[in-house]
C-alpha positions as CSV (number, residue, x, y, z in Angstrom):
1,M,4.9,2.2,16.5
2,H,3.5,5.5,17.7
3,L,0.0,6.7,17.0
4,K,-0.3,10.4,16.2
5,V,-4.1,10.5,16.1
6,Y,-6.7,8.2,17.7
7,G,-10.1,7.7,16.1
8,I,-12.7,8.5,18.8
9,N,-15.5,6.4,17.1
10,K,-13.3,3.2,17.4
11,M,-13.3,3.6,21.2
12,I,-17.1,3.4,21.6
13,P,-17.4,-0.4,21.5
14,I,-14.8,-0.8,24.2
15,A,-15.9,2.0,26.5
16,G,-16.9,-0.3,29.4
17,E,-13.6,-2.1,29.2
18,L,-11.7,1.2,29.2
19,I,-13.3,2.6,32.3
20,E,-13.0,-0.8,34.1
21,L,-9.2,-0.8,33.3
22,A,-8.9,2.9,34.4
23,L,-10.7,2.2,37.7
24,G,-9.1,-1.1,38.4
25,F,-12.5,-2.6,39.1
26,D,-15.9,-3.2,37.4
27,P,-18.1,-0.2,38.3
28,Y,-21.2,-2.4,38.0
29,A,-23.1,0.6,36.6
30,D,-24.4,1.8,33.3
31,V,-21.6,3.2,31.2
32,H,-22.5,6.5,29.4
33,V,-20.5,7.7,26.4
34,T,-20.5,11.2,25.0
35,I,-18.4,12.6,22.2
36,E,-17.5,16.2,22.0
37,K,-16.8,17.6,18.5
38,N,-15.2,14.3,17.5
39,Q,-12.1,15.3,19.5
40,L,-12.9,13.9,23.0
41,I,-14.7,10.8,24.3
42,N,-16.1,11.0,27.8
43,I,-16.9,7.7,29.4
44,S,-18.7,7.9,32.7
45,A,-19.9,5.3,35.2
46,D,-20.7,5.3,38.9
47,G,-19.5,8.8,39.7
48,F,-16.2,8.5,37.6
49,E,-15.3,10.0,34.3
50,L,-12.7,8.9,31.9
51,E,-11.7,11.3,29.1
52,I,-9.6,10.4,26.1
53,N,-8.8,12.9,23.3
54,T,-7.6,12.3,19.8
55,D,-4.0,12.9,20.9
56,G,-4.2,9.9,23.2
57,N,-4.3,11.9,26.4
58,V,-6.2,10.0,29.1
59,R,-7.6,11.5,32.3
60,L,-9.6,9.9,35.1
61,K,-11.6,12.1,37.5
62,T,-14.5,12.0,39.9
63,A,-17.8,13.5,38.9
64,K,-16.7,16.5,41.2
65,G,-13.6,17.0,39.1
66,K,-10.9,15.5,41.4
67,K,-8.1,14.0,39.2
68,L,-7.2,10.4,39.9
69,H,-4.1,8.3,39.1
70,I,-4.5,5.5,36.6
71,D,-2.4,2.4,37.5
72,N,-3.4,0.5,34.3
73,L,-2.5,3.3,31.8
74,P,-0.1,1.0,29.8
75,K,-2.9,-1.5,29.4
76,I,-5.4,1.2,28.4
77,M,-2.9,2.6,25.8
78,H,-2.4,-0.9,24.4
79,L,-6.1,-1.5,24.1
80,L,-6.6,1.9,22.4
81,A,-3.9,1.1,19.9
82,K,-5.5,-2.3,19.1
83,T,-8.8,-0.6,18.3
84,Q,-7.3,1.7,15.7
85,W,-6.4,-1.0,13.1
86,C,-8.6,-1.3,10.1
87,D,-9.5,-4.8,8.8
88,P,-8.7,-4.9,5.1
89,M,-11.6,-7.3,4.6
90,D,-14.0,-4.6,5.9
91,E,-12.4,-1.3,4.9
92,L,-9.7,-0.3,2.4
93,P,-7.5,2.8,2.2
94,E,-7.8,5.5,-0.4
95,K,-6.1,5.0,-3.8
96,G,-2.3,5.3,-3.4
97,E,-2.5,6.0,0.4
98,W,0.6,5.2,2.5
99,C,-0.2,2.9,5.4
100,V,1.3,1.2,8.3
101,V,0.4,-2.5,7.9
102,I,0.4,-5.7,9.9
103,I,2.0,-8.5,7.9
104,S,0.9,-11.9,9.2
105,D,1.9,-15.5,8.2
106,I,-0.7,-16.7,5.8
107,D,-1.0,-20.1,7.5
108,S,-0.8,-19.3,11.2
109,K,-2.2,-15.7,11.1
110,K,0.5,-14.7,13.6
111,T,2.0,-11.3,13.2
112,V,5.3,-11.4,11.4
113,T,6.1,-7.7,11.2
114,I,4.7,-4.2,11.1
115,T,5.9,-2.1,8.2
116,T,4.8,0.7,5.7
117,A,3.2,0.1,2.4
118,W,1.1,1.9,-0.1
119,Y,-2.2,0.6,-1.3
120,N,-2.4,-0.2,-5.0
121,Y,-6.0,0.5,-5.7
122,E,-6.0,-0.8,-9.3
123,D,-4.7,-4.2,-8.4
124,G,-6.4,-4.3,-5.0
125,Y,-3.4,-5.1,-2.8
126,F,-0.8,-3.4,-0.5
127,Q,2.6,-3.1,-2.1
128,C,5.3,-3.9,0.5
129,D,8.5,-6.0,0.6
130,N,6.8,-9.0,2.1
131,N,4.0,-10.7,0.1
132,D,2.4,-12.4,3.1
133,Y,-1.0,-11.6,4.4
134,V,-2.0,-8.1,5.5
135,T,-4.3,-8.4,8.5
136,G,-4.6,-4.8,9.5
137,W,-3.7,-1.2,8.4
138,I,-3.7,2.3,9.7
139,S,-3.2,5.4,7.6
140,A,0.4,6.6,7.7
141,D,-1.0,10.1,8.6
142,K,-2.2,8.6,11.9
143,A,0.8,6.4,12.8
144,E,4.5,6.3,12.5
145,L,7.1,3.5,13.0
């Protein structure tokens, strides 16, 4: 799965974890978060700044602007992707919206597959090939398989 658009607001709760992964150590400092025009999140701590935009571009630099290499970029991208899923128990898509869904086994709650489905608003369920338990969804406008 590839995310085309990242929701900036979903990154706020994990800001400290993101900058710690980017730096490779815990900065032991207050983490400050600013959002610019809902397009860019800037996470700063201890003289370092981590910028992430809605396209998923990630940059780490010093407060003076020197760009730094991020060794843990795959871990950061994995964590970012995990934050983007919506819980169908908390939030539902629009009527008839196409979604990418996580299908899980109803007993073990382990992921079985990730597929596309549309949300049947009248009946209150996702229509997909597999009738197991949908544990997460992302609008198909934001992700592709």
